[in-house]
C-alpha positions as CSV (number, residue, x, y, z in Angstrom):
1,M,-30.3,-16.7,-12.4
2,N,-34.5,-17.4,-11.4
3,T,-33.1,-20.7,-11.9
4,E,-30.5,-20.9,-9.9
5,L,-32.0,-18.7,-7.2
6,R,-35.2,-21.0,-6.9
7,T,-33.0,-23.7,-6.4
8,D,-30.5,-22.2,-3.7
9,V,-34.4,-21.8,-2.3
10,E,-34.8,-25.2,-2.6
11,L,-31.9,-26.6,-1.2
12,A,-31.8,-23.9,2.3
13,L,-35.5,-25.0,3.0
14,S,-34.8,-28.5,2.6
15,T,-31.8,-28.1,4.6
16,A,-33.8,-26.4,7.3
17,A,-36.6,-29.1,7.0
18,D,-33.3,-32.5,7.8
19,A,-32.5,-30.0,10.1
20,A,-36.0,-29.0,11.7
21,T,-36.3,-33.5,11.7
22,T,-33.2,-33.6,13.0
23,V,-33.6,-31.4,16.3
24,R,-36.9,-32.6,17.6
25,P,-35.9,-35.9,18.5
26,L,-32.9,-34.7,20.4
27,R,-35.6,-32.3,22.4
28,R,-37.0,-36.0,23.6
29,T,-35.4,-38.1,23.9
30,L,-37.0,-40.8,26.5
31,P,-37.2,-44.1,24.6
32,P,-41.1,-45.7,24.8
33,P,-39.7,-48.4,27.5
34,L,-38.7,-45.5,30.0
35,A,-41.9,-42.9,28.6
36,F,-44.3,-45.7,29.4
37,A,-42.4,-46.0,33.2
38,L,-42.2,-42.9,33.6
39,A,-46.7,-42.3,33.2
40,A,-46.9,-45.2,35.6
41,G,-44.3,-43.7,37.8
42,I,-47.1,-40.0,37.9
43,V,-50.1,-42.4,38.0
44,G,-48.4,-43.6,41.1
45,L,-47.1,-40.1,42.4
46,A,-50.6,-38.9,41.9
47,L,-51.5,-40.9,44.7
48,F,-48.4,-41.1,47.1
49,A,-48.9,-37.6,47.4
50,S,-53.2,-38.1,48.0
51,V,-52.4,-40.0,50.9
52,T,-48.7,-38.1,52.6
53,P,-51.2,-35.6,54.3
54,S,-53.4,-39.1,55.9
55,P,-50.5,-39.8,59.2
56,L,-50.2,-36.5,59.4
57,Y,-53.8,-35.4,60.3
58,Q,-52.7,-36.5,64.2
59,A,-49.9,-34.4,64.0
60,Y,-52.5,-30.6,62.6
61,S,-55.4,-31.8,65.0
62,A,-53.1,-31.2,68.1
63,Q,-51.9,-28.3,66.9
64,W,-54.9,-26.5,65.5
65,Q,-57.3,-28.5,68.0
66,L,-59.0,-29.4,64.7
67,S,-61.9,-31.7,65.5
68,P,-62.4,-35.1,63.0
69,L,-65.2,-33.2,61.1
70,T,-63.6,-30.8,60.4
71,L,-60.7,-33.4,59.5
72,T,-63.7,-34.8,57.3
73,L,-63.8,-31.7,55.3
74,V,-60.4,-30.7,54.1
75,Y,-60.2,-34.5,52.8
76,A,-63.3,-33.5,51.4
77,T,-61.9,-31.2,49.8
78,Y,-59.4,-33.4,47.9
79,A,-62.5,-35.9,46.9
80,V,-64.6,-32.4,45.7
81,G,-61.1,-31.3,43.6
82,V,-60.3,-35.1,42.2
83,L,-63.9,-35.2,40.5
84,V,-63.8,-31.6,39.4
85,A,-60.8,-31.8,37.5
86,L,-62.2,-35.2,36.1
87,V,-65.3,-34.0,35.1
88,V,-64.8,-31.0,33.7
89,T,-61.1,-31.8,32.2
90,G,-61.0,-35.2,31.9
91,S,-60.8,-34.7,27.8
92,V,-58.4,-32.6,27.6
93,S,-55.5,-34.4,27.1
94,D,-57.1,-35.8,24.2
95,D,-57.3,-32.6,22.3
96,V,-54.1,-30.8,22.9
97,G,-51.5,-33.6,24.2
98,R,-51.0,-35.9,27.5
99,R,-48.4,-33.7,27.8
100,P,-49.3,-30.3,28.6
101,V,-51.8,-31.8,30.4
102,L,-49.4,-34.0,32.8
103,L,-46.8,-31.2,33.0
104,V,-50.0,-28.5,34.4
105,A,-51.0,-31.3,36.7
106,L,-47.2,-32.1,38.2
107,A,-47.1,-27.7,38.8
108,G,-50.1,-27.7,40.7
109,L,-49.4,-31.1,42.8
110,M,-46.0,-29.3,43.5
111,V,-47.4,-25.7,44.6
112,A,-49.7,-27.9,46.7
113,T,-47.1,-29.4,48.3
114,L,-45.3,-26.3,49.2
115,L,-48.7,-25.3,50.4
116,F,-49.0,-27.6,52.9
117,V,-45.1,-26.9,54.2
118,L,-46.1,-23.2,54.6
119,A,-49.5,-24.2,56.6
120,S,-49.8,-22.0,59.4
121,S,-53.4,-22.7,60.2
122,V,-56.2,-25.8,58.5
123,A,-57.3,-23.0,56.0
124,W,-54.1,-23.2,54.8
125,L,-54.7,-27.4,54.4
126,F,-58.3,-26.9,52.7
127,V,-56.5,-24.3,50.1
128,A,-53.6,-27.2,50.1
129,R,-56.4,-30.1,49.6
130,G,-58.3,-28.2,47.1
131,L,-55.8,-28.0,44.5
132,Q,-53.7,-30.9,45.2
133,G,-57.2,-32.4,43.6
134,L,-57.5,-30.3,41.2
135,A,-53.5,-31.4,40.1
136,T,-54.4,-35.3,40.7
137,G,-57.6,-35.2,38.4
138,L,-55.6,-33.8,35.7
139,A,-53.1,-36.2,36.4
140,M,-54.7,-39.4,36.4
141,S,-56.3,-38.7,33.3
142,A,-54.6,-37.6,31.3
143,A,-51.1,-40.0,32.2
144,S,-53.7,-43.9,32.3
145,A,-54.4,-43.0,28.6
146,A,-50.4,-42.2,27.9
147,L,-49.7,-45.6,29.4
148,L,-52.0,-47.4,27.1
149,E,-50.5,-45.4,24.1
150,L,-46.5,-45.2,24.9
151,H,-46.6,-49.0,25.3
152,P,-44.4,-50.7,22.5
153,R,-46.5,-52.9,22.2
154,R,-49.3,-51.3,22.7
155,D,-50.5,-54.3,24.6
156,P,-53.8,-53.1,27.0
157,A,-52.7,-56.3,29.4
158,A,-49.2,-54.6,30.3
159,A,-51.0,-50.5,30.3
160,G,-54.0,-51.9,33.3
161,L,-50.8,-53.8,34.7
162,A,-48.5,-51.3,35.1
163,N,-51.9,-48.9,35.9
164,A,-52.9,-50.6,39.0
165,V,-49.8,-52.0,39.7
166,S,-48.8,-48.3,40.1
167,G,-51.5,-46.8,42.2
168,T,-51.3,-49.3,44.6
169,L,-47.7,-49.5,46.0
170,G,-48.0,-45.2,45.2
171,I,-50.6,-45.3,48.0
172,A,-48.7,-48.1,49.9
173,L,-45.5,-45.8,50.0
174,G,-46.8,-42.8,50.7
175,I,-48.8,-43.9,54.0
176,L,-45.3,-46.4,54.8
177,G,-43.0,-43.2,53.7
178,A,-45.2,-40.7,55.3
179,A,-45.6,-42.2,58.8
180,L,-41.8,-43.5,58.8
181,L,-41.0,-39.5,58.7
182,V,-43.5,-38.8,60.7
183,Q,-42.2,-40.8,63.7
184,Y,-39.2,-40.8,63.5
185,G,-38.1,-38.2,61.4
186,A,-36.4,-34.7,62.9
187,A,-39.4,-32.3,60.8
188,P,-42.8,-34.4,60.5
189,L,-44.7,-31.3,58.9
190,V,-41.8,-30.4,56.8
191,L,-40.0,-33.6,55.5
192,P,-43.0,-35.6,53.9
193,Y,-43.4,-33.0,52.1
194,V,-39.7,-32.3,50.4
195,V,-39.3,-36.1,49.8
196,Q,-42.6,-35.5,47.6
197,F,-41.7,-32.2,45.9
198,A,-38.3,-33.6,44.8
199,L,-40.3,-36.4,43.8
200,L,-42.9,-34.4,42.0
201,A,-39.5,-32.6,40.3
202,V,-37.6,-35.7,39.0
203,A,-41.3,-36.8,37.1
204,A,-41.6,-32.8,36.2
205,V,-38.0,-33.2,34.2
206,G,-38.9,-36.5,33.1
207,V,-42.6,-35.3,31.2
208,V,-40.4,-32.7,29.0
209,W,-38.6,-35.5,27.2
210,M,-41.3,-37.3,26.8
211,P,-42.5,-38.5,23.3
212,E,-46.5,-36.7,22.6
213,P,-48.5,-39.6,22.4
214,V,-51.3,-37.8,20.4
215,V,-50.5,-37.2,17.5
216,D,-53.8,-34.8,16.6
217,R,-53.6,-32.3,18.2
218,R,-56.3,-29.5,18.0
219,R,-56.6,-26.2,19.4
220,L,-58.6,-26.7,22.9
221,R,-62.0,-26.0,22.8
222,W,-63.6,-25.2,26.7
223,R,-66.6,-27.0,27.5
224,V,-68.2,-28.8,30.0
225,P,-68.5,-32.3,29.0
226,R,-71.1,-34.6,29.6
227,P,-70.5,-37.6,30.9
228,H,-69.9,-40.0,27.7
229,V,-68.7,-44.0,27.4
230,P,-69.5,-45.2,24.0
231,A,-72.1,-47.5,23.2
232,V,-69.1,-50.1,22.4
233,V,-67.1,-49.5,25.8
234,R,-70.3,-49.8,28.0
235,R,-70.5,-53.3,28.5
236,P,-66.6,-53.1,29.9
237,F,-66.8,-50.6,31.5
238,L,-69.8,-51.8,34.2
239,L,-67.7,-53.9,34.6
240,A,-64.9,-52.3,35.3
241,A,-66.5,-49.2,36.8
242,L,-67.5,-52.2,39.5
243,T,-64.3,-53.7,40.5
244,V,-63.6,-49.9,41.2
245,L,-67.0,-49.0,43.1
246,S,-65.5,-52.3,45.6
247,A,-62.4,-52.1,46.0
248,W,-62.1,-48.4,46.1
249,S,-64.8,-47.8,48.7
250,L,-62.7,-50.3,51.1
251,G,-59.9,-48.5,50.6
252,G,-61.6,-45.3,51.3
253,L,-63.2,-46.7,54.5
254,F,-59.5,-47.6,55.4
255,F,-58.6,-44.0,55.1
256,S,-61.0,-43.0,56.8
257,L,-61.4,-44.8,59.8
258,G,-58.4,-47.1,59.1
259,P,-55.7,-45.5,61.1
260,A,-57.7,-45.1,64.3
261,L,-58.9,-48.8,64.4
262,G,-55.5,-50.3,63.8
263,A,-54.5,-48.0,66.8
264,R,-57.5,-49.2,69.0
265,L,-56.7,-52.9,68.4
266,L,-52.9,-52.7,68.2
267,D,-53.0,-50.6,71.6
268,S,-50.3,-48.4,70.6
269,S,-50.1,-44.5,69.6
270,N,-47.1,-44.9,67.2
271,V,-48.0,-43.7,63.9
272,M,-46.2,-46.4,62.2
273,V,-48.3,-49.5,64.2
274,S,-51.9,-47.9,63.4
275,S,-51.4,-47.9,59.3
276,I,-49.8,-51.0,59.9
277,G,-53.0,-52.2,57.8
278,I,-53.5,-49.6,54.9
279,V,-50.1,-50.5,54.6
280,A,-50.9,-54.2,54.1
281,L,-54.2,-53.7,52.6
282,A,-52.2,-51.5,49.4
283,S,-48.8,-53.7,49.7
284,S,-51.0,-57.1,49.2
285,A,-52.9,-55.7,46.7
286,A,-49.9,-55.2,44.6
287,V,-48.2,-58.8,45.7
288,S,-51.3,-59.8,43.9
289,Q,-51.5,-58.0,40.8
290,L,-48.2,-58.7,39.9
291,L,-48.8,-62.5,40.5
292,L,-51.9,-63.2,38.9
293,R,-51.7,-60.4,35.7
294,R,-52.0,-63.5,33.1
295,T,-55.8,-64.2,34.8
296,A,-58.7,-63.7,32.4
297,P,-60.0,-59.8,33.0
298,W,-63.7,-61.8,34.2
299,L,-62.0,-64.2,36.3
300,G,-60.0,-61.9,38.2
301,A,-62.7,-59.7,38.9
302,F,-65.0,-62.7,40.0
303,V,-62.2,-64.2,42.3
304,G,-60.8,-60.3,43.4
305,S,-64.7,-59.5,44.7
306,L,-65.2,-62.6,46.6
307,G,-61.8,-61.9,48.0
308,L,-62.3,-58.2,49.3
309,A,-65.7,-59.4,50.8
310,A,-64.1,-62.2,52.5
311,G,-61.4,-59.6,54.0
312,V,-64.1,-57.1,54.9
313,A,-65.7,-60.0,56.9
314,I,-62.8,-61.2,59.0
315,I,-61.9,-57.6,59.6
316,V,-65.2,-57.0,61.1
317,V,-65.5,-60.0,63.2
318,A,-61.7,-59.1,64.4
319,V,-63.4,-55.7,65.2
320,A,-66.1,-57.1,67.5
321,L,-63.8,-60.1,69.2
322,G,-61.1,-56.4,69.5
323,S,-58.2,-58.4,67.9
324,G,-55.0,-56.8,66.0
325,A,-53.8,-59.9,64.9
326,L,-57.7,-60.8,62.9
327,S,-57.7,-57.3,61.5
328,L,-54.2,-57.4,59.9
329,V,-55.3,-60.9,58.3
330,G,-58.4,-59.4,57.2
331,S,-56.8,-56.0,55.5
332,A,-54.0,-58.5,53.8
333,V,-57.0,-61.0,52.5
334,G,-58.9,-58.2,51.3
335,G,-55.9,-56.6,49.6
336,L,-55.3,-59.5,47.2
337,G,-59.1,-59.4,46.0
338,F,-58.3,-55.8,45.6
339,G,-55.4,-56.7,43.4
340,I,-57.2,-58.6,41.6
341,G,-60.4,-57.9,41.4
342,F,-59.4,-54.1,40.2
343,L,-56.9,-55.2,38.0
344,G,-59.3,-57.6,36.6
345,G,-61.6,-55.0,35.5
346,L,-59.1,-52.2,34.2
347,R,-58.0,-54.6,31.3
348,A,-61.2,-55.9,30.9
349,L,-62.1,-51.7,30.0
350,L,-58.8,-50.4,28.6
351,G,-58.3,-53.7,25.9
352,S,-62.1,-51.8,24.8
353,I,-61.5,-48.3,24.1
354,P,-61.7,-46.6,21.2
355,A,-58.1,-43.9,20.3
356,A,-60.0,-40.7,20.4
357,H,-61.7,-40.7,23.5
358,R,-59.0,-42.5,25.4
359,A,-58.7,-39.5,28.1
360,S,-62.2,-38.9,28.0
361,V,-63.7,-42.6,29.0
362,M,-60.3,-43.1,32.3
363,S,-62.2,-39.1,33.3
364,A,-65.7,-41.3,34.1
365,Y,-63.8,-44.8,34.9
366,Y,-61.8,-42.4,37.7
367,T,-65.1,-40.0,38.6
368,V,-66.3,-43.2,39.8
369,A,-63.1,-44.6,41.3
370,Y,-62.9,-41.0,43.6
371,L,-66.4,-40.9,44.2
372,A,-66.0,-44.9,45.6
373,L,-63.2,-43.4,47.4
374,S,-64.6,-39.6,48.9
375,V,-68.1,-40.5,49.9
376,P,-67.3,-43.7,51.8
377,A,-64.9,-42.1,53.9
378,V,-66.6,-38.5,54.0
379,L,-69.4,-39.9,55.5
380,A,-68.2,-42.5,57.9
381,G,-66.3,-39.5,59.3
382,L,-69.1,-37.6,59.9
383,V,-71.1,-40.6,61.7
384,V,-68.4,-42.5,63.7
385,A,-69.0,-39.8,66.4
386,G,-72.2,-40.8,67.2
387,L,-72.6,-43.9,66.1
388,G,-68.8,-45.8,67.7
389,L,-65.3,-46.3,65.4
390,G,-66.8,-50.4,65.6
391,P,-70.4,-50.2,64.4
392,T,-69.9,-47.6,61.6
393,F,-66.7,-49.7,60.4
394,E,-69.3,-52.6,60.7
395,V,-72.1,-50.5,58.5
396,F,-70.2,-49.2,56.2
397,G,-68.0,-52.9,55.4
398,A,-71.7,-54.4,55.1
399,F,-71.8,-52.0,51.9
400,V,-68.9,-52.9,50.7
401,V,-69.9,-56.7,51.2
402,L,-72.6,-56.1,49.1
403,S,-70.7,-53.8,46.3
404,A,-68.6,-56.7,46.0
405,S,-70.7,-59.5,45.9
406,V,-72.7,-57.8,43.2
407,T,-69.3,-57.0,41.2
408,A,-68.6,-61.1,40.9
409,T,-72.0,-62.0,39.7
410,V,-71.3,-59.3,36.8
411,A,-68.1,-60.6,36.4
412,W,-69.5,-64.5,36.1
413,R,-72.0,-63.6,34.1
414,A,-69.7,-61.9,31.6
415,R,-67.1,-64.7,31.1
416,P,-66.7,-66.5,28.0
417,R,-69.3,-68.6,26.1
418,V,-66.9,-70.9,24.5
419,A,-64.6,-73.0,25.8
420,G,-61.5,-72.4,26.6
421,A,-61.3,-68.2,25.9
422,R,-60.4,-65.9,27.9
């Protein structure tokens, strides 16, 4: 009798185990290629959401009589939120997994979007931007780490390309879409956020069905980590950090001064026209990444940095001459350099990160990126009233040119020493 009972128990346990292994995959059915595309989409969507409020600032300013300093502080709140999330929680998804962190991040972005819709004073903008920054920091580190893990061949070049292209396209589409809806939509302070909320909701549903790429998960160990990049990653990290510093400094300069500069040089109050320089920058960056994706990482960083410096120099000349057409040429040239340089540095980094440190290293990388994006934008917003728009762009443009020149030097020294090596 005991033998029969033991046999029945073993059979029941075996059946339950078989059922569990059968049911578990049905709960998350996204195949790896679709899960990879979803992770890339979240990177792009986080940056899409980050720039959506930019074309609306003019309307907010008119409605609530906001000064340029106030708008700069609103942007700074977002940047501080991103940096806090990257520093404090950047490695959390290495412990608990990518899916939980992405779900929390997307929920935070959705709540922030609702706060923008409900905003009745500038205080709402500060709260919404701060929450959006925290959620963006969570999303960027976890999604970037998941890209390499979810790629069917674990190809760092493909993961770097997807990360870079989705980010630049997210910026271009976010600015373009918001500007279109602000200029021609029926409810300019609501409709852009409705579209954004719908996209975030779709992404959240996708994450529910996404396979978890972190196999060895453990209980969350809450701690404020000291920024750390493993020794094996430090050389490629230096190149990647310099390229993103140069590229995103230009992005921050454009987000801060670009619309006002475009309105002046192109002599138009149309939001679409004044934002066209940012769209030209981001879209040409995405095109260069797609066309030159097979370029060796060091060469991409080298050529891209030179192109970035050339583009900024052209814009500075355009400001001096008052030429809108020349400024668009400079934006396109700078965008080409932005795209291939950013991609080159990122590809060099992704291929060298140990599996156990992916989220923490990407967190450190995006900390540099968001410092580059936020500090020039905030400083330019603070000094533009005293210096004037043209001189401010020239001063900060000179910094971007210097940074890009240093990056090009480091990239050249990082070239392979063996003939024919890539």
